[in-house]
DRENSENU-460597 format. One record per residue: x, y, z of N, C-alpha, C in turn. Coordinates in Angstrom, 1 decimal. Example, Ala and Ser with C-alpha at 12.3 -4.5 7.8 and 13.67 -1.06 7.14 Angstrom:
DRENSENU-460597
[rec [13.2, -5.7, 7.8], [12.3, -4.5, 7.8], [13.2, -3.3, 7.8]]
[rec [12.8, -2.2, 7.1], [13.7, -1.1, 7.1], [12.9, 0.0, 7.9]]
This chain:
DRENSENU-460597
[rec [38.6, -15.3, 29.3], [38.7, -15.9, 27.9], [37.4, -15.5, 27.1]]
[rec [36.3, -15.7, 27.8], [35.0, -15.3, 27.1], [35.0, -13.9, 26.8]]
[rec [35.5, -13.0, 27.7], [35.5, -11.6, 27.5], [36.3, -11.2, 26.2]]
[rec [37.4, -11.9, 26.1], [38.3, -11.7, 25.0], [37.6, -12.1, 23.7]]
[rec [36.9, -13.2, 23.7], [36.2, -13.7, 22.5], [35.1, -12.8, 22.1]]
[rec [34.3, -12.3, 23.1], [33.2, -11.4, 22.8], [33.7, -10.1, 22.2]]
[rec [34.8, -9.6, 22.8], [35.4, -8.3, 22.3], [35.9, -8.5, 20.9]]
[rec [36.5, -9.6, 20.6], [36.9, -9.9, 19.2], [35.8, -9.9, 18.2]]
[rec [34.7, -10.6, 18.6], [33.5, -10.7, 17.7], [32.9, -9.3, 17.5]]
[rec [32.8, -8.5, 18.6], [32.2, -7.2, 18.4], [33.1, -6.3, 17.5]]
[rec [34.4, -6.4, 17.6], [35.3, -5.6, 16.8], [35.2, -6.0, 15.3]]
[rec [35.1, -7.3, 15.1], [34.9, -7.9, 13.7], [33.6, -7.4, 13.1]]
[rec [32.5, -7.5, 13.8], [31.2, -7.1, 13.3], [31.2, -5.6, 13.0]]
[rec [31.8, -4.8, 13.9], [31.9, -3.3, 13.7], [32.7, -3.0, 12.5]]
[rec [33.8, -3.6, 12.4], [34.7, -3.3, 11.3], [34.1, -3.7, 9.9]]
[rec [33.4, -4.8, 9.9], [32.9, -5.3, 8.6], [31.7, -4.4, 8.3]]
[rec [30.9, -3.9, 9.2], [29.8, -3.0, 9.0], [30.3, -1.7, 8.4]]
[rec [31.4, -1.2, 8.9], [32.0, 0.1, 8.4], [32.5, -0.1, 7.0]]
[rec [33.1, -1.2, 6.7], [33.7, -1.5, 5.4], [32.6, -1.5, 4.3]]
[rec [31.4, -2.0, 4.7], [30.3, -2.1, 3.7], [29.5, -0.9, 3.6]]
[rec [29.5, 0.0, 4.6], [28.7, 1.2, 4.5], [29.0, 2.1, 3.3]]
[rec [30.2, 2.4, 2.9], [30.4, 3.2, 1.7], [29.9, 2.6, 0.4]]
[rec [29.9, 1.3, 0.3], [29.4, 0.6, -0.9], [27.9, 0.8, -1.0]]
[rec [27.2, 0.7, 0.2], [25.8, 0.8, 0.2], [25.4, 2.2, -0.1]]
[rec [26.1, 3.2, 0.4], [25.8, 4.6, 0.3], [25.9, 5.1, -1.1]]
[rec [26.9, 4.5, -1.9], [27.1, 4.9, -3.3], [26.1, 4.3, -4.3]]
[rec [25.4, 3.3, -3.8], [24.5, 2.6, -4.8], [23.3, 3.6, -5.1]]
[rec [23.0, 3.7, -6.3], [21.9, 4.7, -6.7], [20.5, 4.1, -6.2]]
[rec [19.7, 5.0, -5.7], [18.4, 4.6, -5.3], [17.5, 4.3, -6.5]]
[rec [16.6, 3.3, -6.4], [15.8, 3.0, -7.6], [14.8, 4.1, -7.8]]
[rec [14.7, 4.5, -9.1], [13.8, 5.6, -9.4], [12.4, 5.1, -9.5]]
[rec [11.5, 5.8, -8.9], [10.1, 5.5, -8.9], [9.4, 6.2, -10.1]]
[rec [8.6, 5.5, -10.8], [7.9, 6.1, -11.9], [6.6, 6.6, -11.4]]
[rec [6.2, 7.8, -11.9], [5.0, 8.4, -11.5], [3.9, 7.9, -12.4]]
[rec [2.9, 7.2, -11.9], [1.8, 6.7, -12.7], [0.7, 7.7, -12.7]]
[rec [0.0, 7.8, -13.8], [-1.2, 8.7, -13.9], [-2.2, 8.0, -13.0]]
[rec [-3.0, 8.9, -12.3], [-4.0, 8.4, -11.4], [-5.1, 7.5, -12.0]]
[rec [-5.6, 7.8, -13.1], [-6.6, 7.0, -13.8], [-6.1, 5.6, -14.1]]
[rec [-4.8, 5.5, -14.5], [-4.2, 4.2, -14.8], [-4.1, 3.4, -13.6]]
[rec [-3.6, 4.0, -12.5], [-3.4, 3.2, -11.3], [-4.8, 2.8, -10.7]]
[rec [-5.7, 3.7, -10.7], [-7.1, 3.5, -10.2], [-7.7, 2.3, -11.0]]
[rec [-7.5, 2.2, -12.3], [-8.0, 1.1, -13.1], [-7.3, -0.2, -12.7]]
[rec [-6.0, -0.2, -12.5], [-5.3, -1.4, -12.1], [-5.8, -1.9, -10.7]]
[rec [-6.0, -1.0, -9.8], [-6.5, -1.4, -8.4], [-7.9, -2.0, -8.6]]
[rec [-8.7, -1.3, -9.4], [-10.1, -1.8, -9.6], [-10.1, -3.2, -10.2]]
[rec [-9.3, -3.5, -11.1], [-9.2, -4.8, -11.7], [-8.8, -5.9, -10.7]]
[rec [-7.8, -5.5, -9.8], [-7.4, -6.4, -8.8], [-8.5, -6.7, -7.8]]
[rec [-9.2, -5.7, -7.4], [-10.3, -5.9, -6.5], [-11.4, -6.7, -7.1]]
[rec [-11.7, -6.5, -8.4], [-12.8, -7.2, -9.1], [-12.4, -8.7, -9.2]]
[rec [-11.1, -8.9, -9.5], [-10.6, -10.3, -9.6], [-10.7, -11.1, -8.3]]
[rec [-10.6, -10.4, -7.2], [-10.7, -11.0, -5.9], [-12.2, -11.2, -5.5]]
[rec [-13.1, -10.6, -6.3], [-14.5, -10.8, -6.0], [-15.0, -9.7, -5.0]]
[rec [-14.3, -8.6, -4.9], [-14.7, -7.6, -4.0], [-15.9, -6.8, -4.6]]
[rec [-17.0, -6.6, -3.9], [-18.2, -5.9, -4.4], [-18.4, -4.8, -3.4]]
[rec [-19.1, -3.7, -4.0], [-19.5, -2.6, -3.1], [-18.4, -1.8, -2.6]]
[rec [-17.6, -1.1, -3.5], [-16.6, -0.3, -3.1], [-16.5, 0.9, -4.0]]
[rec [-15.8, 2.0, -3.6], [-15.5, 3.1, -4.4], [-14.0, 3.4, -4.3]]
[rec [-13.4, 3.9, -5.4], [-12.0, 4.4, -5.4], [-12.1, 5.8, -5.8]]
[rec [-11.5, 6.7, -4.9], [-11.6, 8.1, -5.1], [-10.2, 8.7, -5.2]]
[rec [-9.9, 9.5, -6.1], [-8.6, 10.2, -6.2], [-8.7, 11.6, -5.6]]
[rec [-7.9, 11.8, -4.6], [-7.9, 13.1, -3.8], [-6.5, 13.6, -3.7]]
[rec [-6.3, 14.9, -3.4], [-5.0, 15.5, -3.2], [-4.4, 14.8, -2.0]]
[rec [-3.0, 14.7, -2.0], [-2.4, 14.0, -1.0], [-2.6, 14.6, 0.4]]
[rec [-2.7, 15.9, 0.5], [-2.8, 16.6, 1.8], [-4.2, 16.7, 2.3]]
[rec [-5.2, 16.2, 1.5], [-6.6, 16.3, 1.8], [-7.0, 15.1, 2.8]]
[rec [-7.7, 15.4, 3.8], [-8.2, 14.4, 4.7], [-9.4, 13.7, 4.0]]
[rec [-9.4, 12.4, 4.0], [-10.6, 11.7, 3.4], [-10.8, 10.4, 4.2]]
[rec [-12.0, 10.0, 4.3], [-12.3, 8.8, 5.0], [-12.1, 7.6, 4.1]]
[rec [-11.5, 6.5, 4.6], [-11.2, 5.3, 3.9], [-9.8, 4.9, 4.0]]
[rec [-9.4, 3.9, 3.2], [-8.1, 3.4, 3.3], [-7.3, 3.9, 2.1]]
[rec [-6.1, 4.4, 2.3], [-5.2, 4.8, 1.2], [-4.7, 3.5, 0.5]]
[rec [-4.9, 3.3, -0.8], [-4.5, 2.1, -1.5], [-3.5, 2.4, -2.6]]
[rec [-3.1, 3.7, -2.7], [-2.1, 4.0, -3.7], [-1.8, 5.5, -3.8]]
[rec [-0.7, 5.9, -4.3], [-0.4, 7.3, -4.6], [-0.1, 7.4, -6.1]]
[rec [-0.3, 8.5, -6.7], [-0.1, 8.7, -8.1], [0.3, 10.1, -8.4]]
[rec [0.4, 10.4, -9.7], [0.8, 11.7, -10.2], [2.0, 12.3, -9.4]]
[rec [3.1, 11.5, -9.4], [4.3, 12.0, -8.7], [4.1, 12.2, -7.3]]
[rec [3.3, 11.3, -6.6], [3.1, 11.3, -5.2], [2.4, 12.6, -4.7]]
[rec [1.6, 13.2, -5.6], [0.9, 14.4, -5.2], [-0.6, 14.1, -4.9]]
[rec [-1.0, 12.9, -5.3], [-2.4, 12.5, -5.1], [-2.4, 11.1, -4.5]]
[rec [-3.6, 10.8, -3.9], [-3.7, 9.5, -3.3], [-5.1, 8.9, -3.7]]
[rec [-5.1, 7.5, -3.7], [-6.4, 6.8, -4.1], [-6.9, 6.2, -2.8]]
[rec [-8.2, 6.6, -2.5], [-8.8, 6.1, -1.3], [-9.9, 5.1, -1.6]]
[rec [-9.8, 3.9, -0.9], [-10.8, 2.8, -1.0], [-11.8, 3.0, 0.1]]
[rec [-13.1, 3.0, -0.3], [-14.1, 3.0, 0.7], [-15.1, 1.9, 0.4]]
[rec [-15.5, 1.2, 1.4], [-16.5, 0.1, 1.3], [-17.9, 0.8, 1.3]]
[rec [-18.7, 0.4, 0.3], [-20.1, 1.0, 0.3], [-21.0, -0.1, 0.8]]
[rec [-22.1, 0.4, 1.4], [-23.1, -0.5, 1.9], [-23.9, -1.1, 0.7]]
[rec [-24.1, -2.4, 0.8], [-24.9, -3.0, -0.3], [-26.4, -2.7, 0.0]]
[rec [-27.2, -2.5, -1.1], [-28.6, -2.2, -0.9], [-29.2, -3.4, -0.2]]
[rec [-30.1, -3.1, 0.7], [-30.8, -4.2, 1.4], [-31.7, -5.0, 0.5]]
[rec [-31.6, -6.3, 0.6], [-32.5, -7.1, -0.2], [-33.9, -7.1, 0.3]]
[rec [-34.8, -6.9, -0.6], [-36.2, -6.8, -0.2], [-36.8, -8.2, -0.3]]
[rec [-37.4, -8.7, 0.8], [-38.0, -10.0, 0.7], [-39.1, -10.1, -0.3]]
[rec [-39.2, -11.2, -0.9], [-40.3, -11.4, -1.9], [-41.7, -11.4, -1.2]]
[rec [-42.6, -10.7, -1.8], [-43.9, -10.5, -1.2], [-44.7, -11.8, -1.4]]
[rec [-45.4, -12.2, -0.4], [-46.2, -13.4, -0.5], [-47.5, -13.0, -1.1]]
[rec [-48.0, -13.9, -1.9], [-49.4, -13.6, -2.4], [-50.4, -14.0, -1.4]]
[rec [-51.4, -13.1, -1.2], [-52.4, -13.3, -0.2], [-53.2, -14.6, -0.5]]
[rec [-53.5, -15.4, 0.5], [-54.2, -16.6, 0.3], [-55.7, -16.3, 0.5]]
[rec [-56.5, -16.9, -0.4], [-58.0, -16.7, -0.3], [-58.6, -17.3, 0.9]]
């Protein structure tokens, strides 16, 4: 009896999945708009500044170029990428003590 129930469930799931497949295939894919690199770089910079991130650089490079850092966006029709790199903060110099007489 369990085998019959399991077989029925599997057939039902399989049939419903096949019935939905053509509807999903005919749906148009959402079109991605290609943003200019400087516009996207500016948006990313504003978001980082709003979060209080300090000491970073954003660099636009060709998509196929190897670059150190984290890819945070693509632009110009997916031909370029924006690389985030954390920069080291300048070392704070301790205040000099005045010599005591």
